[in-house]
N, C-alpha and C positions, 0 to 999 in steps of 0.2 A: 673339738676344733681340729682341723687338719694341721699337720706340722707346718711351721713357718718355712717359707721358701726365702732364702737369703739372696738378694739381688744387689748388683752394684750400679752406681750412677756415674755418668760422665762428669765428674765433679771433683773438686778438692776442697778441703777445709779452708785453705787460704783464700780461694776465690770467693767462697760464700762469706767469709768474715769481712773481706774487703767490700763486697757488695752492700752489706748491711751495717757498715761501720757507723753511719750517721742515723740509723733508724731509732725512733723513739718507741716506747711500749705501745703508745696509741697507734702509731703507724703499723706496728706489727699486728695488732689486733684487727685493724682496718683491713689489712691484706686478707686475713682469713674470712672476714665478713664479705669482702668482695668475691672471694672464691665461692661462697654460698650463693650470693646473688647471681653470679655468672652461671651457676647451676640451677637457675630459675627458682631459687628460694623466695618465699614471700614473708618468711619470718626467720630472724636470727636472734638467738639468746646468748648473751655473754654473761658468764658467772665468775666473779672474782672471789676466790676462796681464801679467807684470812686464817692465819695460824693463831694459836692461843697466845703467842708472844707478840703478836702484831705483825703486820706486813702480809704480802700476798704469797701464799705457798703453792697455789696452782690456779690455772685458768681453764674454764670449760667454754667451748663455743659450739652451740647446737644450731643446725639449720634444717629446714624442711624441703631442701632442694632435691634434685634428681640423684644425688649421691655421686661418688667417684667411680669412673669407669675403670675399676681395678683390674679387669681382664686385659687392659692395655696399659698396665702400670709402667711399662718402659717408656711410653709416651708421656705419662703424667709425672713420674718420679725419676725416670732414668736419665733425663736430660735437664741441664740447667740453662736458662735463657732460651728454652724452646719447650713447647708442649703441644697437646692436641687442640688447644685453643689457637686457632689459626692466626688471629689478628694480634699484632704486637701491641696495639693500643688498648686491647681489652684489659680491664682491671683484673689483677691476679693472674695474668697470663705469663708465658715464657718460663713457667716452672719456678719463678722467683719466690712468690709469696709463701709457699709451703716450707721454705727453709728459713724464713725470717725468725722463727722461734729461737734459733740457736744463740741469739744474742742475749736472751733473758732466761731461757729454760733449758734444762738438760735433756729432757725426753718429750717427744711428741707422739701421740697415738691417735690415729683416725679410725673410729668405728663408722662404717658406712654401709648403706643398703641401696643397691642399684639394680633395677630390673628384678626385684623380689629376691635378690641374692645378697648375702652378707660377707663382709670382709673386715679384717683389721690390718692396718699398716702402721709400722712403728719405725721411728728414726731416733738415733742417739746422737746428740750434738758432738760427742767426742769422735764419732766415726760417720761423718755425713755422706761419705761415698758409698755407704751400704745401707740398705733398708730391708726390713722383714715384712712379708705379706703372707696372710693366711686366711683361708675361708672359715666362716663361722656358721654354726647351726643357729636356728632361730632362738633356741633357749639360751644361747651364749650372747646374743645380740642385746643391745640396750633397748629397754622397753619403749622409750619414746620413738625410736626409729621403727620398731615393729608396728606401733600404733599408727604411725604416719605412713608406713609402708615404703618410705624412702627417706633420704636425707643423710646427713653426716654429723657426727659428734666428735669434736677434737678436744683432747685432754693434754694440756701442757703442764708437766709436773717437774718436781725437783728443781724449783727455782731457788738459786743461791740467795742468802740473806742480803748480801750487798746489792744484788740486782732487784730483789724484792722491794727494796725501799724506793726504787725508781719508778715502779708501776703506780700510776696515779689512782687515787680513790675513785669510787664510782661516779661521784658528781662531776669531777674534772674530766674523766673519760667520756662521760655523756656529752660534755661541751665539745670535746675534740671530735667526737664522732658526728655531732650535729654539723660541724663545719665540713667534714669530709663527705658526708652523705646528704648534705642539705638539699642540693638540687634534685637528687634522686627521690628523696622523700617528698619534696614539694610537688614534683610532677606525677609521682606514683604513690598516692596516699594509702594505697592498699598494702604497701610494704611496711613491715614492722621490725624494728631493731630495739632490743631491750638490754639493759645492763642491770644486773641484780634485780630484775623485775620492774625497773623503771624505763618507760618508753623514751627513746630518742626521737625528738621532733626537730623539724627544720626551723631555722631562725625565722622571725617575722618577715613576711614577703608579700609581694603583690604579683599574682600569677596571671599571665596573658596567654591564651591558647587560641590556635586556629589550625585549620587544615589547608595546606597549600597544594595546588595541582600544577605540576610542571611536566610537560611533554607526556601526559598520560599517567604519570606516577603521582601518588598521593603521599604527602609528608605531614605527619602530625607534629606541629611545632608548639613548643611551650617556651616562653621567655619569662624568667623570674627576675623581678627587681627586688633586691634585698634591702630591707629598711636600714640595717646596720652592715658595715663592711665585714665580710668573712675574714678571719685573721690571716689565713694563708692561701685561700682559694683565689686563683686568678680568674679573670672574666673570660670563661670558656664557653664554647658551644660543644655539646656532647651529641654524637650521632649514634643511634642505636638501630639494630636490625629488628626484624618482625617479632622476635621473642624477647627483646629488651636487652640484649647483650651489647655492650659498648664496642663500636667498631672504629671510631675515629674521634679525635678531639682537635678543635681549632680555636684560636682566640677570637673573641667577639669583635675586637677592634675598639673596645670602650674601656680598656684598662687605664687610659690616661684621663678618664673622667672621675677617678676615685677621689681626687681632691675636691670635687663638687658633691661628694657623697652620693654618687650614682653608681650602683653596683648591680650588675646583671649576670645571669647565667642563662644559657639556652640549651634546650634539649629537643632533638629531632628524631622521630622514630618512623621507619618506613621499611617495607619489604625490599625497596631498592638497595638498601645497605646489606642485605643478606649475603651478597657476594662481593662486598666492597673490598677493593685492593688499596690499602693505605699506602703501600710502597710503590704505587704506579709511577711511571715516569712520563713527563711531557714529551720526551724525545722518542717514545715508542711509535710504532707505525699508526696510521690513521684508524685501523680497525681497533687496536687496543685502546686508542684514545677515546673511543666511544664506550668502552666498558665502564663499570662502576668504580670510579676513582676520583680523587679530588682534582684531576685534570679534565674530567669529562664536562661537556656543555651543560648537562643536567645539574651537576654539582655546582658549577659556577653560577648558574641562574638561581639555584637554591640559596647559595651563599649571599648573593646580591639581595634577594627578597628578604632574607633574615636581617641583613644589615640595614636595609631601608626601614623595616619594621622596628628594629631596635632604635634607630634614629628618631622615629616618630614617638616612641615611648620616652626617649630622652627629652624631646621637645616638650611633651606633656609634663614631664617631671620638672623641667625648668620653669614652665608656666606656673605650676603649683608652688614651686620654690619662690618664684617672683611674688606671688600673692602673699605668701608668708612674710617675705622681706618687707613688702609695702606695708602690711599690717603692723609689723614691728616698728618701721619708721614712723608710722602715724602715731602709735602709742607713745613714742619718744618725742613727738612734736617736731619732726624734721621738715614737715611740709609747711609752705607759707600759709598764713591765715587770711590774707586779703582783707584787711580791715576797712578799706574804702570801697569795696565792691558791694553790690546789692546781694541779698541772701541767695537768690536763685543763681546769680553769677558766681558766687563763692562756691556753691556746690559743683557747678560745671568745672570751674578751674581746678578745684581739688581733685575731682575724679579724673580729669584730663591729665593732670600732672602725674597722678598715680599710674595711669595707663602708660605714660611715656617712660617712667622709671621701670615699670615691669617689662616693657618691650625691650629696653636697653639690656636688662638683665638676661632676657632670653637670647638676644643677639650676641652679647658678650658677658657671660656670667661673672667674670673677674672684675668688672667695672667698679662695684661698690665693696669688694671684698676687704681690701686693706686700708680703707679710709677711716679716719677718726671722725668724731661727731661733727666738728666744725667743717671738715672737708666735705662730708656727706651733705650737710645743709647747703653749703655754697654750690655744689654741683647741682642739687635739686632746684635751687632758685634759678641758676643759669639756664637749666633745661626748660624750666617753666617760662622764663622770659623769652627764650629763643623760639619756643614752639608756638607762642601766641603772637609773635611779632611778624612784621612783613619780611623778615629775613629767615623765616623758619626753614627754608630750603637749605640754608647753609649748615643746618644741624648735621646733615649727612656728610658734608665735607669735614666737619669737625670730628665726627665719630670715625670716619675712615682714616684720618691722619693720626689722631690720638690713640684710638683703640686698635688700629691696624686691622680693621675688618676686611675680609675678603668680599668679593662681589656677591657670593651667595648669602653671607651673613648680612651684608648691607641691604640687599634686596629683601631679605626676611624682615629686618627691622623696619624698612620702609613700609612693607605691607602691614606690619603690626601697628605702626603709627597711623597709617591711613585708616585701618580698621577701627582703631581707637577713636579717631576723630569722627568717623562715620557713625559709629555706635552712639557717640554723645549727641551728634546732630539729630539722629533719628529719635533718641529718647527725649531730647529737648523739644523737638517738633511734636511728639506724642503728648508730652506734658502740656504744652501750650494749646494744642488742639483740645485737649480735655477741659482745661480751665476756661478756654474761650467758649466752649460749648455750655459750660455751667453758667457763665456770665450771660450769654445770650438767652438761655432758657429762663433765667431769673428776671432779666429785663422784660421779656415777653410776659412773664407771669404777673409782674407788678404793673405792667402797662395795660394789658388786655383783660386780666382776670382779677383785679383787685377786689371788685365787689363780691366775687364768688369765693375768694380764697379764705379759708378758715384754718390756716396752718395745716394743710393737707399732708398726708404721709410722704408725698413726693417732696414737698418743700422741707419737711423735717429731715428727711434723709439727705437731701442736698446739703443742707446747712451743717449737719453733723459730720458728713464725709468731706466737707470742703471748708474747714475753718480757716484756711489760708485767705479766704475772702476778707477777713477782718484785719489782715496784715501779714507780711511774710513771717513775723515772729510767732505767729499762731499756726504755722503749718503743722506742728506737732504739739498738741496740748495734753497728751496723756490718754490712757485708756479709761473706759467706764469704770468707776468705783462706786457701787451702789450706796455705801455708807457715806462717803464724802458728798455725793449728790443729794442724798436724802437730808443730811444735816444742813447743807447750804440752802436747799429748797425750803426746808421747814422754817429756817430763820427768816426767809422772805415772806412766806405765806402766813406765818403766825404773828408777825409783828403788826400791832394794831395801827400804828401810824402809816405804815406802808399800805395796809389794807384800806385805810381811810382815804388814801390818795388815789385809790383805784376808780373813783367815780369818773364818769364820762359825760362831758358837755358837748354840745354841737360845735363849739369853737375849737374843740380839741381834734376834730375829725378832718380828714382830707376832703377835698371838693367832691361832692356827689355821695358821700357816705352818710349813713343815718345812725342815730344812737342805738336804735333797736338792732340794726345789723351788727354794729360794733360789739354790742353785748353778747351776741351769739358767737363771736370769735374768741380765740384763745391766744394768749401770749406764749412764746417759747422761752424756755429757761434751760441753759446748758451749764454744767459745772463739772470741770475736770481738773486733775492736777498731775504734775510730772516732776520727778526729781531731775534737776539739771545743774549746770555749773556756771558761775559768774566768771567769764573769761578774763575780766579785768583784774579780779582778785584771786581766782582759782578756787573759790569757796563754793561748796555745794549748797543749794537751796531748793525749796519746794515751790515750783511755779504753779499758782492756782489761777485758772481762767474761768470767769463767770460771765456768761453772755445772756443778757435779757433782751429778747427780740419782741418788740411791740407788734400787736396785730396789724395787718396791712392797712386798715382804714383809719388807724389812730396816728396822729402826727406827734412829733416830739414836742412836749409842752412843759411848762414849769413844774407841774405835778409829777410828770415822769422823772424829771431830773431830781426832784426832791426825794422820790422813792429810792433812787440809787445812792443819793447822799445819805439818807437814813440807813440804808443797808450797809454802807461803809462804816457808819457809827456802830451798828450792831455787831459787825464782824470784829471790830477792834476790841469790843468789850467781852466777846464770847470766849471762854477759856479754851475751847477746841481750836480757835483760829488766831490766838494772840501770840503765837510763837514767832520770834523775830526772824526765823529762817523760812517762814511762809510769806511769800509775796503774791499779792492779788492784783489782777487786772480785771476790773469790772467794766464790761462793754455794753453800753445801751445802744440798740440799733432800732431805727424806725424808718418809715417811708420818706418823711420830710419834716421840716421844722414848722411849728404852728405860727400863726400870725403874731402871737404875743411872746415869741421866743427870742426877742432882740437881746435881752440880757445874757441869755445862754450863748448866743453866737459871739457876743463881745468877749465873754470869758474864754471861749475857744480861741479867738484871735490873740488874746493876751498870752495864752500858753503856747502859741505856735512856735515850733522849733524846740520844745521841751519834751523830752521823753516820748517822742513819737507823735504822729498826726492824730488830731482829735482829742488831745488831752484836755480834760475839764478841771481835774483836781488831783493833787498829790504828786507833783513832779519829783519831789525828794522824799516821798513817803513810801512805805512798803505796800500801801493799798492805794491804787490809782483808779480814777474813773475816766473812761473814754466815751465819747459820743460820736456815732457815725450814722450817716444816712445811706440808704442803698445806692442812691445816685453817686455819692462820694466814693463808695466802695467800687462801683463799676468804673467810674472815671479813673480812679487810682490804677485799676488793672490796665485800662487802655493806655494810660500815660506811661506806666512802668514798662509795658511790653511793646510800645509803639514801634521803636526802632527794630526790635527783634522780629516783630510781626511783619514789618515791611521787608526785612531781609529774607525772611522765609517765604514771603509772598503768600501769606495766608489770606484767602478770600473768605472772610468770615460769613458773608451773606450766602455763599454757595459752598460752604465747607462740606465735604463728603468724607466718610471714613476711607483711609488709605492703608494698604498693606505695606509691610516693610519693603517688599520687593518694588512696589510702585514708588515709594519714597526714594529708594536708592536710584532707580531709573531717572526720576525727576531731577535729583541732585546731580547726577552725572551729566545729564543734558545741559544743565545750567552752567557747568564748568567748561563746556566745550567752546 
C-alpha cells in the first residue's frame, strides 16, 4: 500500500457535532446507504457486529455502486456542506453524510474501488478536520469489491459502550430503513437493502405508474399509496434524473389527508432533470426561466398533472372507503328496513340510500366520522326521507350550509347522486324488462302451446331461474342440493297414497286435453333450501321450498290437493325433516281449477290475508301449503308492477332490447 497522504478539510469538530446533534443511529446508517444508492448501487448490505458482552461493537456497510472518486477527494471529503454532488437536494450530498459516524463511532474507514483502482480513506472522530487517503493494491483490497470490480465498503469501529446500547437491533433497524427507503424500493424493485442478511422491503402499498409527455419530454411517474402511514415520512414527490439520482423534492399537497388514512408518495424520473437547477429563481431573466428549474413552464405543467392524478387516486380511495363504511353500517343495522314496502321496493330503497351515504362520504369524508350510533342512524333516515321526497333538491342546500361544501364538492356530490339514481333506474328497468319478458313468454306458452307442452327444457329452465314467479319471498330459494332434492323427491314418489292419487280422469283435464296426452306429460318438482333469518325474532332457520308443478293439461283438482296434504303429513313424520328449525312452503301450481274444486277455492278464501296469498293450510305451522294458478301468478305480476310499468312507459307488446346508452337518452328526453 502506498503511504497515506494526510489531508485537511474545511471543517471543525464543533460544526460537525452541531450538525448531527439530533441524529439517531438509524439516520446515520441511512445516510451511508443513500451515498451508495447515489453512486448507482443496486445492493447495499448492512452488518451489525455484536460483541461477546452484548451491544454493537462495529458496523459494516457494503455497496456495489461506482465507488468513491478518490482522485478528487478534496471535493468529496475536503469540504463540509458541499461536494461533487451538484444538487443540494440529492440524498447524501453536501459532504454531510460521511461525517455522521462521529456521533456513534470513533473511526470510519472507506475501502473503495473506482474505475478499477483501489483506495482506503480513514477519518478519526477526534480529529475530523483531517483525513488520510492511500492507494491500495488489488491484494490489499476487500475481496467482495474485487469480485464486483467496483463499490465501497465502510467500516465503523471503536463504538463506545454507552453509544453501542443506542444502536437498534436488526429487526428495529429494518423497520426504520423501510420507512426511509420505502418509496425508492416500491418504485425500483430491483434495489436491494439487507440488514444482517434480511432484506428490507417497502411497506404494503398500491403502486400507480404512467408515462407523461410534456412539451416533448417524457416523465416516468409513479404514485405510491401506502396502506399504513409512514411514521416520519411526509407526503413528498421525489424527482430523479436519468440515472436515478434525486434532484428535487416537493410536497404532494396531500399531507392534510393523513387523518383520512390517505398516504401517498410520488416519484418522477426523466432525462429532463439531468440539469435541473433546484435553486433557480423566478426573478431571473426570461431565458433562464425556460431552463430546468421548478419555475419553468415544463415543471409547472408536470406538477399540475401529478396533482390532478393524485386527486383522482384520492377520489377512488374515498369511494372504496365509502363502500367499506356502508358495509359496516349495514352490518350494524343502521339502514332503514322499510317494513311497509314491497320486497322489490325495499331493495331499491336500501340500495339508493347506500349510494347517497357513500356519495356524501366522497363529497365530505368527515360527515360520519365523529357521530355515535344514534346520530348516524338519524342522519341516514333523514337522508333517505329527503332524497325520495318532492323536496329532494333541498338536500343540496342542507349539505352546503351544514357541511360547508365548496362549489366543486357540491357539484361532485350532485353528480354522484344523479349517477346513483340513474344507475338504480336503469337496473330497475332492466329487471322489469326481464321479468315482463318471462311472463309474456309463459302466457304465450300456456295459451298457444298447451297441447304440445310436455315440460320442455325451455319451460323447466324458465321456472328454475325465475322462482320469483311464485311470490317475492321466493326470489332466492337456495342453490341446488342433490341430497336434499333426492330425499324430498323420494318421499313424494315412493309414498303409495300419493302414487295412488296420480290417476287421471277426463274431468281432471282442461278443455281440449285428452287422458292419453296427459299421461305422456310430466309434472315438475323443485326442492331447494336456504339458511335465512327471521327478522321479527332475529333467529336463523332453514327455509325449504318445494314446488309441485302439474302438467299443463291437468287442472287443479281434489286429488292433486290431497297429494300435497299427504306429502305434508309425510314430511312431518320423517326424521330428516322434523327439525323445528326447518320451515317448509309447499307450492302446488297448475293451469286452472277443475270444475269440482269449489271446496278448494272456499278454503283459499277462508285463509285470505293469512301468511301470504294462496295459502291453503298451515298458517301457524312450520309446514304450509299454497295453491296458485298460472293466471293468478301472471295477474299478480301485472298488478304489482302496474304503476311502475306505466311510469317507465314499457310497451310490453312491442318491447325491444335496449342498451344502457339508449335508456339514458330516453330518460333524459323525458325529463326535458
